[in-house]
C-alpha positions in Angstrom: -21.8 -30.1 52.4 -22.1 -26.4 53.1 -19.3 -23.9 52.3 -18.9 -23.3 56.0 -18.4 -26.9 56.7 -15.9 -27.3 53.9 -13.8 -24.4 55.2 -13.8 -25.9 58.6 -12.6 -29.2 57.3 -9.8 -27.5 55.3 -8.6 -25.7 58.4 -8.4 -28.9 60.4 -6.5 -30.6 57.6 -4.1 -27.7 57.5 -3.6 -27.7 61.2 -3.0 -31.5 61.1 -0.3 -31.0 58.4 1.3 -28.1 60.3 1.3 -30.2 63.5 2.9 -33.1 61.7 5.6 -30.8 60.2 6.3 -29.3 63.7 6.6 -32.8 65.2 9.0 -33.9 62.5 11.0 -30.7 62.9 11.3 -31.4 66.7 12.4 -35.0 66.1 15.0 -33.8 63.6 16.4 -31.2 66.1 16.6 -33.9 68.8 18.4 -36.3 66.4 20.8 -33.5 65.4 21.7 -32.7 69.0 22.3 -36.4 69.8 24.6 -36.7 66.7 26.6 -33.6 67.8 27.0 -35.0 71.4 28.1 -38.3 70.0 30.7 -36.7 67.8 32.0 -34.6 70.7 32.2 -37.7 73.0 34.1 -39.7 70.4 36.5 -36.8 69.8 37.3 -36.3 73.5 37.7 -40.1 74.0 39.7 -40.8 70.8 43.0 -42.7 71.3 45.6 -40.2 72.3 43.2 -37.5 73.4 44.6 -35.4 76.3 42.2 -35.6 79.2 42.2 -33.4 82.3 45.0 -34.5 84.6 43.9 -36.6 87.5 45.0 -35.7 91.0 47.4 -38.3 92.3 47.6 -38.8 96.1 50.9 -37.2 97.1 50.4 -38.0 100.8 50.6 -41.7 100.4 52.3 -43.7 103.2 54.0 -46.4 101.2 54.4 -48.7 104.2 50.6 -48.9 104.4 50.0 -49.9 100.8 48.5 -53.4 100.2 51.1 -55.9 99.0 54.0 -53.6 99.7 57.3 -55.5 99.9 59.3 -54.9 103.1 61.8 -57.7 102.7 65.2 -58.3 101.3 66.1 -57.8 97.6 65.6 -58.9 95.0 61.9 -57.8 94.7 59.3 -59.2 92.3 56.8 -57.2 90.4 53.9 -57.4 92.9 50.6 -57.7 91.0 48.1 -59.2 93.4 47.3 -55.9 95.0 48.4 -53.6 92.1 44.9 -52.4 91.3 44.3 -51.5 95.0 47.6 -49.6 95.1 46.8 -47.7 91.9 43.4 -46.6 93.4 45.1 -45.4 96.6 47.8 -43.4 94.8 45.4 -42.0 92.4 46.6 -43.5 89.1 44.4 -45.4 86.6 44.4 -49.0 85.6 44.4 -48.6 81.8 43.0 -51.0 79.2 45.9 -49.9 76.9 48.9 -47.7 77.1 48.2 -44.0 77.1 49.5 -41.7 74.3 49.2 -38.2 75.8 52.6 -38.5 77.5 55.4 -40.8 76.5 58.8 -40.9 78.2 61.6 -43.2 79.5 63.9 -43.3 82.4 66.6 -45.8 83.6 67.2 -46.8 87.2 70.1 -48.7 88.8 69.7 -50.0 92.4 72.7 -51.1 94.5 72.4 -52.7 97.9 75.8 -52.9 99.7 77.5 -52.4 96.4 75.7 -55.2 94.6 73.3 -54.5 91.7 69.6 -55.3 92.3 67.6 -56.4 89.3 64.5 -54.3 88.3 62.0 -56.9 87.1 60.0 -56.9 83.8 56.3 -56.2 83.8 56.1 -53.9 86.8 52.7 -52.3 86.6 51.4 -54.8 83.9 48.8 -57.3 84.9 48.4 -59.6 81.9 45.9 -61.8 83.5 43.4 -59.0 84.3 44.4 -57.1 81.2 45.3 -53.7 82.5 48.5 -51.6 82.7 49.7 -48.7 84.8 50.8 -45.4 83.2 54.3 -46.1 84.7 55.6 -49.6 84.0 58.5 -51.8 82.7 58.5 -54.1 79.8 61.7 -56.0 80.4 64.5 -56.4 83.0 66.8 -53.7 81.5 65.9 -51.2 84.2 64.2 -48.9 81.7 61.0 -47.3 83.1 58.2 -46.5 80.6 55.7 -43.7 81.0 52.8 -44.1 78.6 50.1 -42.1 80.1 46.7 -40.7 79.2 47.4 -37.4 80.9 50.2 -34.9 80.8 51.5 -34.4 84.4 54.5 -34.9 86.5 55.1 -38.5 87.6 57.6 -39.4 90.4 60.0 -42.1 91.5 57.8 -42.7 94.6 54.8 -43.6 92.3 57.0 -46.0 90.4 58.0 -47.9 93.6 54.4 -47.9 94.8 53.4 -49.5 91.5 56.3 -51.9 91.8 55.2 -52.8 95.3 58.4 -52.0 97.1 58.8 -49.7 100.0 60.7 -46.5 99.3 60.9 -43.7 101.8 63.5 -41.1 102.6 65.0 -43.6 105.1 64.3 -47.1 103.7 64.2 -49.2 100.5 62.6 -52.6 101.1 63.9 -53.9 104.4 67.1 -51.7 104.2 66.8 -48.7 106.5 69.3 -46.0 107.5 71.4 -46.7 110.6 74.7 -45.3 111.9 76.7 -47.2 109.3 74.4 -47.3 106.3 72.4 -44.8 104.4 70.4 -44.2 101.2 72.1 -42.1 98.5 70.2 -41.1 95.4 71.7 -39.7 92.2 70.2 -38.3 89.0 72.5 -38.2 85.9 75.4 -38.9 88.2 74.8 -36.0 90.6 73.5 -36.3 94.2 69.8 -35.7 94.5 68.9 -33.9 97.7 65.6 -34.5 99.6 63.1 -37.3 99.6 63.8 -39.7 96.7 60.1 -40.3 96.3 59.7 -36.7 95.0 62.2 -37.1 92.1 60.4 -36.2 88.9 60.6 -38.9 86.2 61.9 -36.6 83.4 62.6 -38.1 80.0 65.9 -39.9 79.6 67.3 -39.4 83.0 69.5 -42.0 84.8 68.5 -42.6 88.4 70.7 -44.4 91.0 69.6 -45.5 94.4 72.4 -47.0 96.6 72.1 -48.3 100.1 75.1 -49.1 102.3 78.3 -47.4 103.4 80.1 -44.7 101.6 82.8 -47.2 100.6 80.1 -49.4 99.0 78.9 -46.7 96.5 79.4 -47.7 92.9 82.5 -46.1 91.4 81.9 -44.4 89.1 78.3 -43.5 89.7 76.3 -44.3 86.6 75.4 -41.0 84.9 73.8 -42.0 81.6 72.1 -44.8 79.9 71.9 -45.9 76.3 68.1 -46.2 75.8 66.5 -48.7 73.5 66.0 -47.5 69.9 62.9 -45.5 69.5 62.6 -44.7 73.2 
């Protein structure tokens, strides 16, 4: 083999090695990028990670929501159309309780002076294994917010999740007339405006009373002893 031929063969071998190294380097870079993306994804989706706040639908007409209860009290926790209502009002059906925001409120409801029970498992569909950011665990009247996003939640959203009509004029079948009205109180003080807009701040006591002035509870509940750890 001539010297010229040998040099040509060496160059081809060197080019082959260089090309192999370049290819291996490219593969390593791609793998590195994928690993970084995977780590970022896992970090952003870790339990308790604060995600960008969703945009709840604040212009919901509760009377048009599927499964909404327009009848007499007491009212059950309506679950058959819960997922549909959550979609309409812009709240998620969670696989587990969120951890970005954790708070509790208590609500008392009176119709013509009589206390109305607030059922357990509002917003909790055990059969389909999902839970709303706003829900109840028991029949104590305590509302739980365990949400994946930090944002303001409202009393109207709670009633929409419950599946009970609440407007500025009506609760369930009970609507204002010349003799009867809806009165709302927060921590014992009258709350002006639409009750749906009441912000569910931590450890507040909410009272909704329908009836005549004489049928208002006396005294108006102004505080609640929350469960330990809440």
